[in-house]
N, C-alpha and C positions, 0 to 999 in steps of 0.2 A: 503493500500500500504505499510505502514511502519511496518506491523507485520511480524516476522520472519517466515519463512516457517517450518511447523511441521516436525519433525524428526520422522521417523519409529520407533516403539518401538523395542527395542533390547533384546535378550535372557537374562534371569537372571541366577545367580548361586544360587543352592540349599545351604542354610545355613547350613544343616545338614550334606549332603555328598559331597558337592561341585561340583556336576555335573551342566551341562548346561540345562536349561529348558525353554519352551516357554515364551514369553512375557506376555501372558494372562493366563498362567497356575496358578492354585492355589495350586496344590500338585505336588511334584516331582514325575516323571514317574519311578526313579530309586529307591528310598527308600521309597516313599510314605509320606515323611514329609510334613506338611503344610508349605507353603512359607510365611504366616503371623506371625504364632508362632507355635513352637513345642519344646518339651521337648528336642528333638535331637538337635535343633539349639541352644537352650540355654545351653545345655551340651557342645556343641563344643565351645561356646563363652567363658565359664568358663574354660575348658581345656586350651584355648589359654593363659590364664595366669600363666600356670604351666608347668613344664618341659615336652617336647613332650613324653618322655619315662617314664612309670610308675608314671604318674602325681599323682594318689590317693595315693601312698605309700610316695611320697615327701610332699604331703599336710598334712598327718598323721604326718610324721616326724617333718615337721614345726610346726604344732599344738603342739606336745609334748615339742618341745624346748621353744615355746612361753609361754606356761603354767608354764614350770619349772622356766623360768625367772621370771615370775609373782610371783610365790610361794617364790623363792628365795629372791627376794626383800622383801616380806612380812615377812620373816623369819630372816632377817639379824640381827633385834635387839635381837634375841634369841640365837646368836652364830653360829658357823659354823663348820662342820666337814663333811668329805668326805662320810662316811657311814650313816650320818642322819642329813642332812644339812636343811630339811624341817621340820617345827614343826607340831605336829599332829593337833593343834588347826587350822592352816592355811589350811592344807588339808581337814579337816572336813567343814570348811567355804567354800572352792572351790569345793566341791562336793564328797568328798570320800564317799564310800560306808559305811552306817550305817543303819541296817535293822529297828530299831525303826522309824527313821526318814523317811524311804521309806514307811513304813506301815501307816504313817501319811499323806501320799500323795506326798511326795517328790520323785517322780519316776525318776526324772533326775539323782539321785544319782546311778542309775544303768548303765548310759552311760558316764557321765563326768569321773568317775574314770578310765576309758580306757586311758585317756590322762594325767593322773597325775602320777608324779613319786616323790618318797621321797628322793633320793639323786643323786649325779652325777654318781655314781657307777650303781645305778638301771637304770638310764636312758641310760647310756653308753651301758649296756648289753642288753637292750631291742632295742636299735637302731641296734646293730649288727644283731640281730636276724631278725628284720623287714626288714632291707636292704638285707639280704642274701635270706629271704623266699618271701617277700611281692611283688617284682617285677615279680617273678617266677609265683605266684598265680594270680597277676593281669593280666599277659599276657594270663593266660588259660581263665579266666572268663570275662575279661574286666573291665575297671576302675569302671564302675557305679556298677556292681554286686558285685565287690570285696569290695568296700567301704562299702556296704550294709552287706555283709557277715563278713566284719571285726567287724562291731558294733554289728551284732546279736551274734556272737560267744562270743564276751567280755560281752554282757548282760547276756547270759546264764551262763557264769562263775560267775558273780557276784550274779546271782540268786541262785545258788547252795551254793556260799560262804555265802550268807545271810541266807540260811536254816541251813547251817552247823554251823556257829559261827555268830548268829545275833547281838551279841553286840561288835563285833570287828570291827575296822575301816580298810578299805582295799582300796588299790589303786594299779594302774599299768596296763600295756598293756599285761601282760603276759597271761592273758585269750584269749584274741584276737589272740595273736601270737601261742598259742596252737590250736585256732580254724583253724588258716592257716595250721599248720602242720596236723591237722585232715582232712582238706580238701584235702591236697596231700597225705595223707595215703590212703583215699577213691580212689583217682584216680589211685595209684599205685596198689590198689587190683582190680581195674576193668581192667586195661591195662596189658598185659602180656610183656614178653621181659626181656632180661638181664638188661637193662637200669632201668627199672621200679623197678627191684629187688635191684639194687645198691641204686637207690634213696630212696626206702623203708628203707633200712638199715640205710641210713644216717639220715633220718627223725626219726627213732626209737632212734638213737644215741642222736638227739637233744633232745628228750622227756626225756631221761635218765639224760642227762646234767642238763635240766631245773629242774628237780625234785631233783637231787642230790645237786644242788647248792642252791635250796630252803630250804634245811635242814639246811644249815649254816647261812641264812639270814631271817629266820624265815617268808618264803613265804607263800602266800594263796594257799595252795595245792588243796582246793576245786575249786577255781576259775580255776586253771590250768585244773583241771579234768573236769569241766563243760565246759570250752571252747574246749578242745580236743573232748569231746564226741559230742557236738553241731556241730563242724566242720566235724567230720567223718560222721555223720547223713546226714548233708547237702550236704556233698560232694556224698554221695550215691543217693540222690534225684535230685540234680541239674545237668544239662548237662555241662560237663567239656571242653566247648569251647566258643569262643566269641559268641555274638548273631548274628544269621544269618537272614536275611529278615526284613522287616519293623516292623512286630508284635513283633517278638522277641526283636528288638532294642528299641520299644516302652516300653515294660515291664522292660527291663534292665533299661532304663533311668528313668522310673517311680521309681524302687527302688533305684537308686542313689539319686534322689531328694528327696524321702521320708526319706533316711538316713541323707541327708544334713539338711533338715527341722528339723529333730529330734534333731540334734546337736545345730542348732541355738536356738530352743525352750528351750533346756536344759541349754544353756548358759545364755539366758534371765531370766529364772526361778532362776538360781543360783545367778545372779547378783541382782536381786530383794531381794532375801533372804538374801545376804551378806550384803546389806545396811540396812535391817531391824534389822540385829544384831549389827550394829554399835552404 
């Protein structure tokens, strides 16, 4: 007689797409996501911590600045200058590309250099290019696939760089940025119209600017070329639109989470190696 009356079960909200579903449902009828756990729901939770527009681009930007701050503090004892403020020893310890070390099993040196920069000028220029091109590419492919493509094209750039100059230390996001340009170039060759021709001309100018500026700052041209080629080839293969349907969304979220886990694993490997050097 003292027990409260049982309340009827209420419809729930799908954590992936936000649609109302039945109280006893185990899957969303709209997007097909599991109501107990799904990559889509986890991705939605993580994206809620980032800006609503272009979250992957801003995450990459934040990671670039965070690592630059770490490198800058570690380099302060070696002096400071606008063009070369980060010491090579610091960059090498924090994951710069160095092919002999990669061949010995330090594969994270193909990924972490994407987020490392050697000076304020280097970081500033790559930031301008990232925020000019990144949100556009992210809007086309979706945040999850964009993050995956950003890493893959950067890795491709450092692979070519490692083959071309195995004993040179290399860092920077330029290979990934050239990959984004390659993706957009592939899109403009697939789609017709005056706007696509204008966009293609602008992208080609970006490529020229990057290669010309690289001549003055001793840039890694092999990484640029590798990223550009990988981006163009991937742009020809991948569908140039956001995922549609439950199956496509699951594949896209899987790629995004694989890329995120690769970043986390690379950071863990770098930290372990860093303290072994101390």
